[in-house]
N, C-alpha and C positions, 0 to 999 in steps of 0.2 A: 271398308269397300265391301261391295259385294260381290262374290265372285263363285260363279260356276265351272264345277270341272266334269268333263263329259270322258268317263273311263275309268273307275278306280282299283288298278292295277297296282301295281308296287311303286311307278312314278305318281300317277295321279291320285292315290289314297295316300301315300308319303306328304304331296304339297299339301291336301285337304288337311293333312294332320298338324303340318308346322303351320299354315295358313290359320286356322281355326285356334292352334295354341296362340298366336300375335293378335286376336281380336276380330279378325277377317269374318265375317258372315259367309259360310261357304255351304252352296247348293251342290250336290253331288247327284249325276245322271249315270244309272247304267243299266245294261240291257237286263240284267239279271237281279231280280228281286231279292234274292236271298244276298247280294252283295252289297245291295242298299241298305238291307237292314244292319249286316256288320256293317258298314259304314258310318253308322248311326252308333253303335254300338263302341266302337271303338273311338267315337270324336274325330273320324275323318270327315263329317259334313254334320251341320246342325239342320239341313232337311235333306233329304234323298229318294229317289223315285224314278221311275223308267221315262218319263215323259218329259219332252224337252220344255215343254209350257211352265215348268217350274223356274227356268232360267231367264223368265220375264223380267225386266228392270235389272239385269245385272250391269253390276261396271265393266267387267270382265269375263271372259269365257275360255278357259283352257281347253282344247282338245287333247285329252291326253290317250287317244286311240293308237292302235297300231297303224305305219306308216298308211297302208294302203287304203284305212279306212278314212283318213283326214280329210280330204276333198270331197266324199261324200257325206260325211257326218256334215260339214260345213254347209254342203247347199240344203241339208234338210234343217238345221237349224236357224237359218234366216230369217224366216218369217215370225220367230219369237225374238228377235235383235231387237232392241232399242237403238234409235240410231247413233248414238253415243257409243254404244257398246263395242271394247275393243276386242279382238279375239287372237288369240297366240296358240301353238301347240308346243309338241313336246318332240318331236320328231328327230330322227338321226340324220334325215335327208332334208334339203332345203331346196334345191335348184328346181325339181318335178314338182313342189309344193308352193314357194312364194309369189310366185306371179299370178298361178293359177288361182289360188286362195283369194287374192287380191283383185280381182276380177269378179269374183265370185260376193267378196265384202271390203270394202276398201280402206276398212279399218283393220286388218288382220297386219299380224307382226309374225315374222318366224322366231322362235325360240329354241333352243335345244340344251338342257340341263346335261352336264356332262357327268353322272353320276347314276346309281344303280348295284344290283348284285343280282349273283346267278339264281336268284328267287324271282317267282312272278305272284299276279294276285292280290286280291285284297288280303288276304293272310300274311303277306310277306310286307307290308308297310313298316316302314320304318322312321321313328323320331329324328330329328335333324339330319336327314339322307343327304341335304343340299349344302350342310355349313363347309364354308371353304371349297366347295365346287367350281368350276368354272360352268358359265351360263353364258351362250353364246347365241347373241341378237343378230340377226340376218336382214338390215333393212333392204331396201332398194332407192331407188330416185322417187318412186310413188310412196315411201311409207310417209304415214305423219308421225310428226315430229311426237305429237301429243301422246298418239298411239305408242309409240316408243318408250317415251317417258314413264307413262304407266306399266307397261310391263317390266321395266328395269325396276321398278320401284317395289313390284309384284316379289321378283325374283332375290331382289336385295334382302328385303324383308325374312327371308328363308333362309339369309346366309350365302346367297351365291358369289361369285365373283364376275361381273359381267365383262364380255368380250364381245366385239362387235366388227363383221366383217362381210363381204357378200356372201349369198349362195353359195356361188361357185366355188370359192376358196375354202369356205365351210367344208362342202361336198369332198374337195381334194385331200382336204387336211385328214377328216373322218375315217377315209377309206385307210388312210396310212395307221392311226393309232386306235383304233374302234373297230372296224370292220375285215380290216386283213388278220388281226388278231383271232378274231373269232372264229375265220375259217381256217388259220394257221393252227390253232388250238383243237379244233374239231379235228382236223386231220392228224395231229397227231394221237389223239385217242384210237381214231379209225385205224390208223398206221399201227398199233399196238394191236389192236384185235385182231387184225391180219397176222399175227404172228403165227407161223403153221407149227411149230412145234406146241402142242397144248400145254407140255409140262413147263416149259419157258414161259409162255402167256399167264399162267396159273400164278407160277412163283412172282413175275414182273407184278401181279394185282397185289399179292402181298408183301413186297418190300416197296411198293410205290410211297413216297412220304411227302414231305413239304417242296421239293424240286416240280414232282409230278402233279402234285396239287395245285401250286401257284400258275403253272404252266398250261394247264389243262382247264384251269375256273371257267374262262369264258366259254369254250368249247363245249361245256355242258350247259350251257343256259339255254333260254327258252328257245325252242327249234323254230317258233314262227316270228320271233325277231331276226335271228340271222338269217332265215329265209327272204326275208322282206328288205334287210339291209343290200343282199346280195341283188335283188331284183331292180330296186330303187336308185342303187348307185352302181349301178352294173358297169358303167364306164371307168369312173375311178377305181374301183375292186379289182377291175380286171386289169389294168394299168399298176396296180402297185403290187396285185399277184404275179404279173411277166418279170417287174424288176424284181423281187423278191425270188422268183426262180432263176432270175440270171445271176445274183449274187450267190443262190446255192449251189449253183450248178460251178460256180469260180470255188466255193469252198469245198465241192467234192473230187475238182481236179486238182486241189494243194492237196488235200489228205492223199490220193493217190499217188501223187507224186512225189510224197515225204517233204513236202516244201513247208517245213514246220514256221520257218520263220513269218510267212506270209499271215499262216494261223495264230502266230501268237500275236503279230502288229494286229490282227482282226479286232482278237480278244482284249488288248489294250486299250484300242480306240474306243471299243462299246463300253468298257469299264470307265474309260474315262466320261464319256456322252451320253452313259443312259440320265444321269441326272437331269440332264438339258431337256427331257421330256416328263419329269416329274412335277407335279404341283405343288408339292412342296420341297421343292429345290431352294 
C-alpha cells in the first residue's frame, strides 16, 4: 500500500517508521525541508518533501498535523488526491473534524491512536510506538465501509487495537482520560511554582521523584497540543473540569472536617478501580 503522511512529528514520524518497516511505501510531507531530510535518514519515509504533489496516487493519506490544521490541510490536499484515496487523521478531537472533513472529501475516516510521549518533533520518533495501543475509529452514517476497512488495516499493521465509536462519545471520553489529565498535571506544576517560600520551592525541586515525575509528565508536554485540546474540545473539557472541581471540593471539606472515613473510602475505591482504566489490565 502507498501511504502518504502529512506532518512528521512524533505521531506521523513514528507511524512512517513502523509502516516502512512493514513494507509499505511511505511518502512523507512536511513544511520544513530539514524535517524531510531527517525523515529520509531515519527511515521514516522512502520519499519526502514539502510538496503535496508527491502524494498523487497514494492509497491512503494520514494527516498528522496539529488539530487546528487538519481541515485546512485537507482542503489544500484535495487537488492531489485520486478518487479512490482514503484520508484519515490522528487528531485527539473528532466531533469538530469528521463531519466537516467528509464534506471536503467523502473518503475521510476519523481515527485517533492513543499513543505518545512528552516529546515532539521528528527527533522524538519511536519504533513500535503504537504496539498494543488503542486506536479509535470514529465513523458516522456517511463513512465508506471500504475506507473504514483500509484505515483499520493500516493501524492493525503497526500493532494497534481497534475500537470504534461515534465522534461525540470519543470526545466526551478523551476529555476525561486525556485532556483533563493534561490540564490537571499542568496545574500541579504551576501550583508548585507558586509556592511563596522560595526555600520550600527549591527544596521541593530537589526531592521530587517518581510520584511527582509520573503525575506531572503530561503537564510538561507540548504546550501547543494541550492548548488545542482545550480549544477544540472546550465543552467536554469544561464539563470534566467542573465535575473534577466538585469532587475536589468534597475532598477539601472532608479533610477540613476530619472526616477520615470518607477519605479512606475514596482511596480504597480508587485503588480498586484504577485498573479499569489501564490498557493492560
